[in-house]
N, C-alpha and C positions, 0 to 999 in steps of 0.2 A: 603776356602773350595772348593774342586772340587767334583762334584757328577754327576752321570749319572742317569737319571730317565727313567725307562722303564714302559710303561703303556700298559696293555693288556685288551681289552674290550670283553665282551660277551653280549648276549641278556639278561642275568639274573643278571650280576654283573660286577664289574670292580674293579681291585685292582692295586696297585702301588708297584713297586719294586724299591728300591733305592739301588744303589751300591755307597757307600761312601768311600772316602779316607780322613778320618778325623783324625788328630793327636790330641790326648787328653793328656793334661799335667797331670803328676802324682800329686796326693795330697801330702802334706807335713806332713800328720799325721803319724808320727812314722815309715815310711818305712825304712827298713835296706838298700835298694838300690833303685835307681831311674830307672823307666822303662817307656818308652813312648809307650802306647798301641794304637792300631788302631781299630776303628769300621770298619771292612772290608765291611760289607753290612748290610742292614736292609730290612727284608721282612715285608710287611704290608698287613694284611687282612682287610676286610670290618668291621668286628666286632671282639670281643675279642678272643685271642688265649687261648686255654684251657691248663693251666698248662705248663708242659715242652715239648720240642720236643722229638722225638725219632729218632734214627739213625740206618739204616740197615747195614749189613755186607759190602755192596758195597759203603758205605759212603753217600747214599741218606738220606736226612733229611726230616722228616715228621712232620707236625703240623696240628692240628685240630682246628676248629674255630666255634664260634657261628653263623657265616654266612653260616653254613651248609656244608662247604667245608673241605675236607682233601687234603692238599697240599703236593706234593713231590718236593723237591728242590735238585738240584745238590749240591755237597759239597761246591762249590764256589758261590752258591746263586741263579743262574737262575732257573726258574720254569721248571720242567720236565712234570708234569701233575697235574690235580686236579680231584677229584671225588666229585660230588655234591650229598649230601643226601637229602631226602625229607624234612628234618627238621634239626635244629641246632645240632651240635655235642657237647656233654657235658663232654667227657672224653679225656685226652691226648691219643695219639696213642700208640699202643703196636705192636712191630714187632716180629712175631713168627720166630722160627728157619728156616722155609722154605721161609721166606721173605714176607709172607702175613701180612697185617696190620689189627688190630682189633680196633674198636672204638665203643662207645656207644652214641646213639643219645638222644634227649630230651624226646622221648617216652620210653626210657630205653630199646630200642632194641639193640642187639649186631650185628654189621656188620663186615663181613670179606671181605677185599678188596685185590685183587691180586696185585703183584708188578708192574703191568702195569696200575693200576688204575681202574680195572673193579670189580664191585660187584660180589662176588662169592656166598654169601648167607647172609641172615639176619634171626634173630630169636628173639622171646620174650618168656619168661616163666612167670608164674603167679607172679604178683607183680612187674615185671620188674627187670632188672639187677642193682646191686649196685656197686659203686666204679669202679675199674679197674680189668680186668682179670689178672691172672697169667698164664704163659705158661711154662710148663715143658720142659726140654731139648729134650724130644721125641715128642713135639708138642701138648701135651694134654692141653686143656684150662680148667682152674679152676676159677670159678666165683660164687659170692654170689648174692642172690636176696633179694628184700625188703620183700618177703614172708618168711624170716628167714630160707632160704635153701642154701646149698652149692652144686654146680653141677660140675661134670667133663664132658667135651664135647670133642669129637674127632674132628680133623680138617675137617672131612666131615659132621659135624653138628649133629652127633649122640650123644645123652645123654648117657654117660657110667654109671654114678650113680648119685643119689641125696641123700643128708643127711640133716636132720633137725639140725639146729644150736642151738636151745633152747633159742634163743633171737635174737634181731635185730643185724645185722652185723654193726660194727663200724670201721672196716678197710677193705681194699682189702686183699685177701689172698697173702701169701708169701710162697715160696717153698725152702726148705733147701737142703744141700748137699746130703742127703740120700733120697730125694724125699718126705720127710714129708711136710705136708701142715699146715700152721699156719694162724689163723684168729682171730681177736678180735671181741667180741660180747658184748652185754649188760650183759651177764652172765659170761664174763671172756675170757681168751685166750683158744682156742681149737686147738688140734693137731690131724691131720688125716694122714694115710698113703695114697699112691697113689691109693689104692683099695677102699678108703673111710671108712676104719675102724678107729673108734675113738681111739687114742692112750692115750690121757690124756686131762684134762682140769685144768685150774688154775684160781681160783676166784680172780679177781682184786680188790684191795681196792678202786679203782675209775675207771671210764670209760676210755677206751683207747682214746687218742687224736691224736696219730700219727700212721703212718704205722709201720710195723714190719721189722726190718733189721736183717740179719742173718750172723753171722761170719763164718770163715772157719771151726771152731770146731762144728758148728751146734747150738751154743747158739744164743738166739734171744733177741734183745733190742728194746724198745718202750717207749713212754712217756704216762703218765696218767694225769688226770685232777687235780692231787694233787701236781703239780709242780715237780714231780720226773720222772727220767728215770730209768727203771728196766731192768735187764738182767736175763733171765732164762736159765738153761741148756737145751739141746735138750730133756732131759727126763721130763722137766717141773718143775724143782726145782729152787727156787730163789737163784741166785748167789750173787747179790748185787742190791742196789738202791742208787741213788744219788739225793739229794734235791737241787734244784736251788732256786732262789729268784723271780721266775716268771713262767708264763705258758710256757710249751714246746709244740709248735705247729708243729715244723719241724720234719720229720722222721729222726732218727739218721743215720749216715753213719759210716762204720766200715773199718778200715785199715787192711792190710794184717797181722799185728802183733796183731790184736784184739782190738786196741784202738778204742773207741767209741767217735765220735764227734757229738755234737748237739748244737743248739742255743736256746735262751730263750728270753722272753719278758723283762728280766732284763738287756738286752743289751750285754750279754756275749755269746761267744761260748766256750764250755767246751771240754776238751779232758780227757777222763776217761780210765785208763788202764784196761786190761782184769781182773784184780783183784779188780776193783771197786774203786781204789784210784785216786784222782785228779792228773793229770799230769801237766796241766796248764789250765788257762782260759784267754781269751782276751776280753777286753771291746771295744764296738763300740758306735758310736753316736746314732744309731737307734736300735730298737728292732730287734732281729734276728728271723725271722718267716719262712724262707725258708731253705730247706735242703742244706747242702754243697755238694760239689763233690770233689773227691780225684783224683789227677793225678798220672800217672805212676811214676813221679818224687817224689811222696810223699807229694807234696804241697796240701794244702786244699784251695779250692776256695769258697768264701762265699760272699753274699751281704745282709747286713742288710737293713731294710726298709729305703728307701731314694734313693740316686743317686750313691753311691759308690760301686765299685767292688773291692774285696781284695783277695790277695793271701798270705797265711801264710805258713811258713816252718813247718816241722813235730814237731818242738819244740815250735811253736806258735808265732814266730817272724814274723813281717810284711816283706814280700818280696817286694810287691808293692801294691799300692792302687790308684785308680783314679776314676774320676767322669764320669757318663754318662749324656748326655744332658737332657734326660727325666727321671722322677722318675720311678724306677723299681717296678714292682709288686712283690708279694711274692712267685712267682713260682720258682721251683728248676732249677738248671743249669746242663748242660752236657758238657763234652769235646768230640768233634767229633774225629774220627780217624786221621784227618789231623791237629789236635792240636788246632782247633778253639773252643773257649768257646761260647756256645749257651745259651741264656737266653731270656725269653719272658717278655713283659710288655705291657698290654693293647692289642692293635691290632698289635703290632710289635714284630718280632723276631730279636734279635741282634746277630751278629756273630763278636766276638772280638778276635783279634790277641793277643796271650800271648807269653811269652818266651817259647821256645820249650818244648812241653809236649805232652802227649797222654793219653787217658782214662786208668785208672787202671783196670786190669782184675783180681784183687785179692780182697778178702773180699766182702764188700757190699759198693762200692765206690760212689753210687749215690742213688737218691730218690727211684727208683724201682730196684736197684741192678746192673744195666748195662745200656748201651746206648740204648738198644732196649726196655727198660721199662718192661721187662717180669716178674719182681717180682720173679725171680728164680735165686738162687745162681748157679754159674757154674764155673768149674775149669779153670784156665788160660791155654791157649794152650801151 
């Protein structure tokens, strides 16, 4: 093993950056072809990294940490800058269309950081902010609070509107192709337009357990506490539901053709067609708790609880599968524009070389819909 260790110290903290050239042998568990992957580099924070990374349009990688730092990394790993908050950061970063980065700290304040690492503003509303913000394609920030409210905030910090949710939020908001805003609450799924008008509500038979993913046709998919994944039309009508044999914790992802992919604690990943019929399911050794991500190639990248990272083709066959040295946490993965697969585990962010691929720009291919984690559907360029 060859590795180069870079250590950077400050008066407040010290972190270690490891650039590794590690060849990892493929597992022999049913892969249709052998592929030797490389962990290209590992970034390590002092404390746990929050959820998944986010990637800006220029390829800059952002990670937030319980050590109170937002880190900006070059696409090949070196640190560009960091912003230190007064307290630990509790949400993954979100990159808005203008390049600004949004994070939520442990006091439930929302912070907006400029692309060069400077705090532009912070704010808190009654009850504190819940989950992650969604950012519309025109830059409008939509976010819920623990006070059972939904807010639209302009990039200059002005509150545009506030609406009562009628219950505790249970998901972060998601924004569809027509600008409609969807959010899960203890009272069910609610839909608003960008002006804050309530379009409809749907009473869930159980509480929402996952985020809401949105397909190209505006239909929305999500998991509930009853072991099922549901899909509603953009008008709020039930299209189908599918029963698994375990809990569904991971937000579904959706391909360009409307296929919905999700994992379950029953050790399977499922592919459900837009008509609600099972296309295939694939069993893993561990529970599948994290959202998959879809590449431009159509491959589905997934990691069950444990050490293995897998790539499946659109028909569910194993393309390759290999082990990581350290056990992976349940955070989602992303494919960066340079084709590197990013995933976090504990204090570490792994960058893994995969066969040539790129992030999909159709459907809802990742946990928050795109590499910027904006929670907003957007058309492919």
